[in-house]
N, C-alpha and C positions, 0 to 999 in steps of 0.2 A: 504494501499498498504505500504510494509515494503522495502524501497528504502532509504537509507543513502545519503544525500547531504553535506557531511561535506570536500568535496575536496575544494579546495582554488579557482579553477577557472573551469568554466562551458560554454562552447560555445553554446548558443543555434542559432539553424537556423531555423527562422519565415517561410518561404517557403520550408523546409527539404531540407536536403543533399539526392541524389540519391546514392544508395548501393546495394548488393547484400550481401545475408547469405546463409550460407549452414549448415545443421545439421550434427556434426562430432560425437558425443556421446550422447545415452541415458543411465543413470546410468551407467552400467558397459560394456555396449554394443556399441562398435564400428558400426558407421551407415555412409553410402557415400551417402548423398540426394543430389538430384539435387539443383542447385542454384536457390533461389527464390529472387524478388524484395523487396528490403526494402528501408524506408523513414527514414531518421535520422534525429531526432529532436533536440537532444543535445549531446555534446561530453565533456569528462572531463578527466583527464588524467588517472583516474582508470577504466571509463565506459561510457556506451552511454546508450540512450534512442532511441528506433528506432518503426517504424509501418510497418505492413505487411497485406495483405490481407488473410493470411494462419492464421489457428488457430493450434498452434503447442502443442503437447502433454505434456505439460508442468507439467500435473496433475499426469504424469507416473512417475515421477522423475527427476533427475538431467539433463539438457540439455546444452550440450556443443556446441556453434555455431563458425562457423567462421564469421566475418563481415569484407566487402570488402568495401572500399571507397576510394575516391580521395580528397585530402586536400591541397589546395594551391599547386597544380601542384605535389605531392608528393603520390603514392597509398600507402594504407595501407591494411594488411589483418590480423586481430587481434582475437585470440581465445578467447571466454569468458563463462561466464554461466550464463544463463536466471534465474533472482532472483524473477521477478513478471511479472505478465500480467492483462491486462485491456482492456475491449473492449472499444471503444471510435468512434463514428461516421462511424460504420459499418467495422473498421478496429481493428486489433489488436495490442497494443501496449505493449512494451516488455521493461524492465530494465536488463542491462545486465553490470556485474563485467567482467573488462577483466583480463585474465591471467597474472601474471606479465612475464611469460618465454616467452609470444607469441610476444611481441615488445619492445619496447626502449620508455620508458617514456619520457623520455628527449627530444628525438625527436619528437613525439607527441604533447607533450606542446610548444615547438619550432613553430612547423606547426601551432597549433592551434592560437597562438599568432599572427604569419604571416597572417594567414587568418583573423583573427580580425582586425589587423592592415590596411590590404588591403580595408577588405569593410566598416569598420567605415569611411575611408577617401572616400569612393566611396560615401558616404551618404552625404558629404558635400558639 
């Protein structure tokens, strides 16, 4: 698995965070796929790990996807490149690096911190 976890903050979702994804580009060819269901396992300001029942054609070249999710009442639609794939318990798990021009990192980090604070207090 070639995924660098050097970011300072990564929020894990033990039960998963529901989201959707769409394939935008395969190598140099634009694609407009249908939306697929995603279960997000963790998010950092630079990337995410999610799973789906779909086996995406990562072996055919660079895949750009759009990942849509709502975090602490704020919707996000972030583009990124899939970096790795692993089969786990009948699902395909993907590591994604976000494209810097598709979102505001400071806004995502702020929402991640608020989500963490709200859910940590809910556990007490």
